[in-house]
SEVEXNU-301158 format. One line per field, with one value per residue (C-alpha): y, x, z; residue in one letter; residue number from 1. Coordinates in nm, 2 decimals. Layout:
BEGIN
y [Y, ...]
x [X, ...]
z [Z, ...]
code [A, ...]
pos [NUM, ...]
***
This chain:
BEGIN
y [-1.42, -1.44, -1.78, -1.78, -2.08, -2.09, -2.32, -2.38, -2.42, -2.58, -2.51, -2.36, -2.61, -2.46, -2.46, -2.30, -1.96, -2.08, -2.07, -2.38, -2.57, -2.91, -3.15, -3.23, -3.52, -3.46, -3.62, -3.49, -3.64, -3.58, -3.78, -3.69, -3.35, -3.35, -3.34, -3.31, -2.96, -2.76, -2.54, -2.27, -1.90, -1.63, -1.33, -1.32, -1.49, -1.86, -2.00, -2.34, -2.45, -2.71, -2.85, -2.84, -3.12, -3.31, -3.27, -3.49, -3.32, -3.66, -3.54, -3.40, -3.11, -3.33, -3.57, -3.30, -3.34, -2.97, -3.03, -3.20, -2.93, -2.65, -2.84, -2.93, -2.56, -2.47, -2.74, -2.60, -2.26, -2.08, -1.73, -1.63, -1.83, -1.71, -1.94, -1.93, -2.07, -2.08, -1.96, -1.90, -1.55, -1.47, -1.11, -0.96, -0.71, -0.99, -1.11, -1.41, -1.36, -1.10, -1.13, -1.11, -1.06, -1.23, -1.08, -1.30, -1.66, -1.85, -2.22, -2.44, -2.77, -3.07, -3.35, -3.18, -3.14, -2.76, -2.75, -2.88, -2.89, -3.24, -3.24, -2.99, -3.23, -2.97, -2.67, -2.51, -2.36, -2.14, -1.96, -1.62, -1.60, -1.26, -1.15, -1.47, -1.32, -1.12, -0.75, -0.68, -0.96, -0.87, -0.51, -0.61, -0.85, -0.60, -0.32, -0.54, -0.68, -0.32, -0.19, -0.48, -0.37, -0.66, -0.60, -0.68, -0.65, -0.54, -0.76, -1.01, -1.30, -1.65, -1.93, -2.27, -2.57, -2.93, -3.04, -3.21, -3.13, -2.77, -2.59, -2.62, -2.31, -2.27, -2.29, -2.04, -1.79, -1.85, -1.78, -1.45, -1.35, -1.44, -1.19, -1.42, -1.28, -1.58, -1.96, -2.23, -2.56, -2.51, -2.17, -2.16, -2.49, -2.37, -2.03, -2.18, -2.40, -2.13, -1.90, -2.17, -2.23, -1.86, -1.82, -1.50, -1.63, -1.46, -1.58, -1.47, -1.59, -1.59, -1.59, -1.85, -1.86, -1.73, -2.05, -2.13, -1.84, -1.66, -1.83, -1.69, -1.90, -2.25, -2.35, -2.45, -2.80, -2.82, -2.86, -2.51, -2.36, -2.49, -2.36, -2.01, -2.04, -2.18, -1.90, -1.65, -1.85, -1.63, -1.33, -1.52, -1.61, -1.25, -1.13, -1.38, -1.29, -0.92, -0.95, -1.19, -0.96, -0.69, -0.91, -0.95, -0.57, -0.47, -0.70, -0.60, -0.23, -0.23, -0.55, -0.83, -0.61, -0.27, -0.03, 0.10, -0.22, -0.26, -0.41, -0.16]
x [1.60, 1.79, 1.93, 2.08, 2.10, 2.38, 2.33, 2.68, 2.72, 3.00, 3.33, 3.18, 3.11, 3.36, 3.24, 3.57, 3.40, 3.18, 3.28, 3.20, 3.08, 2.91, 2.76, 2.39, 2.22, 1.86, 1.58, 1.25, 0.92, 1.07, 1.38, 1.73, 1.90, 2.21, 2.45, 2.47, 2.43, 2.72, 2.59, 2.78, 2.82, 2.94, 2.99, 2.67, 2.45, 2.36, 2.44, 2.37, 2.56, 2.42, 2.62, 2.38, 2.54, 2.67, 3.01, 3.17, 2.97, 2.80, 2.46, 2.41, 2.16, 1.86, 1.95, 1.96, 1.67, 1.57, 1.26, 1.45, 1.71, 1.47, 1.25, 1.54, 1.65, 1.29, 1.29, 1.61, 1.44, 1.63, 1.49, 1.69, 1.86, 2.16, 2.26, 2.58, 2.62, 2.85, 2.69, 2.76, 2.74, 2.50, 2.61, 2.94, 2.94, 2.92, 3.28, 3.44, 3.46, 3.18, 2.90, 2.54, 2.27, 1.99, 1.63, 1.44, 1.45, 1.34, 1.28, 1.38, 1.41, 1.21, 1.23, 1.20, 0.94, 0.93, 0.65, 0.55, 0.19, 0.17, -0.21, -0.50, -0.68, -0.68, -0.74, -0.59, -0.24, -0.10, 0.21, 0.29, 0.64, 0.65, 0.95, 1.12, 1.43, 1.40, 1.46, 1.60, 1.86, 1.95, 2.02, 2.24, 2.43, 2.48, 2.59, 2.83, 2.99, 3.04, 3.18, 3.43, 3.54, 3.40, 3.25, 2.88, 2.57, 2.26, 1.99, 1.98, 1.77, 1.90, 1.78, 1.80, 1.85, 1.81, 2.17, 2.40, 2.48, 2.56, 2.35, 2.38, 2.49, 2.13, 1.99, 2.24, 2.15, 1.78, 1.82, 1.99, 1.69, 1.46, 1.63, 1.84, 2.17, 2.32, 2.26, 2.29, 2.13, 1.99, 1.86, 1.51, 1.42, 1.55, 1.38, 1.04, 1.06, 1.21, 0.92, 0.66, 0.84, 0.81, 1.18, 1.34, 1.59, 1.86, 2.15, 2.50, 2.59, 2.95, 3.02, 3.28, 3.25, 3.06, 2.85, 2.88, 2.70, 3.04, 3.14, 3.50, 3.59, 3.54, 3.32, 3.58, 3.56, 3.39, 3.72, 3.83, 3.50, 3.53, 3.88, 3.76, 3.50, 3.76, 4.00, 3.73, 3.57, 3.75, 3.55, 3.22, 3.32, 3.41, 3.07, 2.90, 3.12, 3.03, 2.67, 2.53, 2.59, 2.41, 2.10, 2.11, 2.16, 1.89, 1.63, 1.72, 1.69, 1.39, 1.20, 1.15, 1.03, 1.22, 1.09, 1.44, 1.52, 1.21, 1.26, 1.36]
z [1.47, 1.14, 1.02, 0.68, 0.45, 0.19, -0.10, -0.24, -0.61, -0.80, -0.62, -0.30, -0.02, 0.23, 0.59, 0.71, 0.71, 1.00, 1.37, 1.57, 1.26, 1.30, 1.06, 1.07, 0.89, 0.80, 0.60, 0.47, 0.33, -0.01, 0.07, 0.17, 0.08, -0.14, 0.16, 0.54, 0.66, 0.80, 1.08, 1.27, 1.33, 1.10, 1.32, 1.53, 1.27, 1.26, 0.91, 0.75, 0.44, 0.20, -0.10, -0.39, -0.59, -0.29, -0.13, -0.39, -0.67, -0.72, -0.83, -1.18, -1.21, -1.28, -0.99, -0.73, -0.48, -0.49, -0.28, -0.01, -0.01, 0.03, 0.28, 0.50, 0.52, 0.61, 0.88, 1.02, 1.06, 0.79, 0.73, 0.42, 0.14, -0.06, -0.35, -0.54, -0.89, -1.19, -1.51, -1.87, -2.01, -2.30, -2.32, -2.43, -2.14, -1.88, -1.88, -1.72, -1.34, -1.33, -1.08, -1.17, -0.91, -1.09, -1.08, -1.33, -1.47, -1.77, -1.68, -1.98, -1.77, -1.87, -1.61, -1.27, -1.00, -0.93, -0.68, -0.34, -0.45, -0.60, -0.57, -0.55, -0.32, -0.04, -0.26, -0.57, -0.55, -0.82, -0.66, -0.79, -0.94, -1.10, -0.89, -0.79, -0.63, -0.30, -0.37, -0.02, -0.05, -0.40, -0.31, -0.02, -0.24, -0.51, -0.29, -0.09, -0.40, -0.55, -0.22, -0.23, -0.57, -0.77, -1.12, -1.05, -1.27, -1.09, -1.23, -1.52, -1.65, -1.61, -1.83, -1.65, -1.88, -1.79, -1.84, -1.79, -2.15, -2.25, -2.51, -2.89, -3.06, -3.20, -2.85, -2.71, -2.98, -2.91, -2.54, -2.63, -2.84, -2.56, -2.34, -2.12, -1.99, -1.83, -1.84, -1.58, -1.48, -1.13, -1.02, -1.16, -0.99, -0.65, -0.68, -0.75, -0.44, -0.21, -0.31, -0.23, 0.10, 0.16, 0.23, 0.08, -0.18, -0.39, -0.60, -0.68, -1.03, -1.14, -1.52, -1.61, -1.99, -2.29, -2.35, -2.72, -2.90, -2.97, -3.29, -3.27, -2.97, -2.86, -2.56, -2.29, -2.13, -1.79, -1.61, -1.73, -1.64, -1.29, -1.27, -1.34, -1.06, -0.82, -0.90, -0.79, -0.51, -0.25, -0.39, -0.35, 0.01, 0.08, -0.03, 0.20, 0.49, 0.45, 0.35, 0.61, 0.91, 0.72, 0.70, 1.08, 1.14, 0.90, 1.04, 1.40, 1.31, 1.08, 1.12, 0.87, 0.58, 0.58, 0.33, 0.26, 0.08, -0.12, -0.47, -0.73]
code [M, V, K, V, G, I, I, G, G, S, G, L, Y, D, S, E, I, L, R, D, A, K, G, I, N, T, S, T, P, Y, G, D, P, S, S, E, L, D, Q, G, M, L, G, G, T, E, V, V, I, L, A, R, H, G, K, K, H, Q, F, N, P, T, Q, V, N, Y, R, A, N, I, Q, T, L, K, D, Q, G, V, T, H, I, I, A, T, T, A, C, G, S, L, R, E, E, I, D, R, G, D, F, V, I, I, D, Q, F, I, D, F, T, K, H, R, T, T, T, F, H, D, S, F, E, N, G, M, K, H, P, S, M, A, D, P, F, D, G, K, L, R, K, M, L, H, D, T, A, V, E, L, G, Y, K, T, H, N, G, G, T, V, V, T, I, E, G, P, R, F, S, T, R, A, E, S, K, M, F, R, K, W, G, A, D, V, I, N, M, T, I, A, T, E, A, C, L, A, N, E, A, E, I, P, Y, A, A, I, A, M, S, T, D, Y, D, C, W, K, E, N, E, E, M, P, P, W, Q, E, I, L, K, V, F, E, N, N, V, D, K, V, T, N, I, L, I, H, V, I, P, R, I, E, E, L, I, S, A, F, G, P, D, P, V, M, Y, A, P, E]
pos [1, 2, 3, 4, 5, 6, 7, 8, 9, 10, 11, 12, 13, 14, 15, 16, 17, 18, 19, 20, 21, 22, 23, 24, 25, 26, 27, 28, 29, 30, 31, 32, 33, 34, 35, 36, 37, 38, 39, 40, 41, 42, 43, 44, 45, 46, 47, 48, 49, 50, 51, 52, 53, 54, 55, 56, 57, 58, 59, 60, 61, 62, 63, 64, 65, 66, 67, 68, 69, 70, 71, 72, 73, 74, 75, 76, 77, 78, 79, 80, 81, 82, 83, 84, 85, 86, 87, 88, 89, 90, 91, 92, 93, 94, 95, 96, 97, 98, 99, 100, 101, 102, 103, 104, 105, 106, 107, 108, 109, 110, 111, 112, 113, 114, 115, 116, 117, 118, 119, 120, 121, 122, 123, 124, 125, 126, 127, 128, 129, 130, 131, 132, 133, 134, 135, 136, 137, 138, 139, 140, 141, 142, 143, 144, 145, 146, 147, 148, 149, 150, 151, 152, 153, 154, 155, 156, 157, 158, 159, 160, 161, 162, 163, 164, 165, 166, 167, 168, 169, 170, 171, 172, 173, 174, 175, 176, 177, 178, 179, 180, 181, 182, 183, 184, 185, 186, 187, 188, 189, 190, 191, 192, 193, 194, 195, 196, 197, 198, 199, 200, 201, 202, 203, 204, 205, 206, 207, 208, 209, 210, 211, 212, 213, 214, 215, 216, 217, 218, 219, 220, 221, 222, 223, 224, 225, 226, 227, 228, 229, 230, 231, 232, 233, 234, 235, 236, 237, 238, 239, 240, 241, 242, 243, 244, 245, 246, 247, 248, 249, 250, 251, 252, 253, 254, 255, 256, 257, 258, 259, 260, 261, 262, 263, 264]
***
């Protein structure tokens, strides 16, 4: 049985895409998640939506209880997680409003717990993170976005910074030299924990700005960045509406690990 968890990034907390939606309050050994869960049906698939920063966007990126968020989705029986996020572009070819289906991350955070393994008391745990984003989900997201006519980049490295401040120009240029394509403040942390929880995880990143590496233009204020995301949120929603039934169909037809969607 497929049950999809959607972690809504800035500007995407809308449960109206669900039929028979109801709110569920949960707690975990790691504390409370960022928000109550909205659970309902999208087509024939059960879906749970969680607002990463809280429904009032009250948690900054460091304050988000990532462990509780992933744990509560696991406790609810979620089999796949799709995350949405706003990001800054570090590449000229990734324009404002473009989608990037991320395949790698660089973790540049400093103050977060990125593991469920607080102790080696019951044995050593060194989780593999070579390919942190699920190849099957990534392919479905990319193919769906392209079919819908949205400019979408297949693969890309996100550098996740601590926030809430944006990068200095020197940092932004350094991240480009490191090979990063986009920048945000949340995805690496989530991907680490989803992998440890053994839940396939993929992310749709929407470029909203060019960070600050482009010296011929000013970094826009957060309100303008959010406006770009909100102006394109219908596209993100449309991708989700079309891709989630595909997950159900694929698993029903080929089982949980179909070879046809192996990572590229």
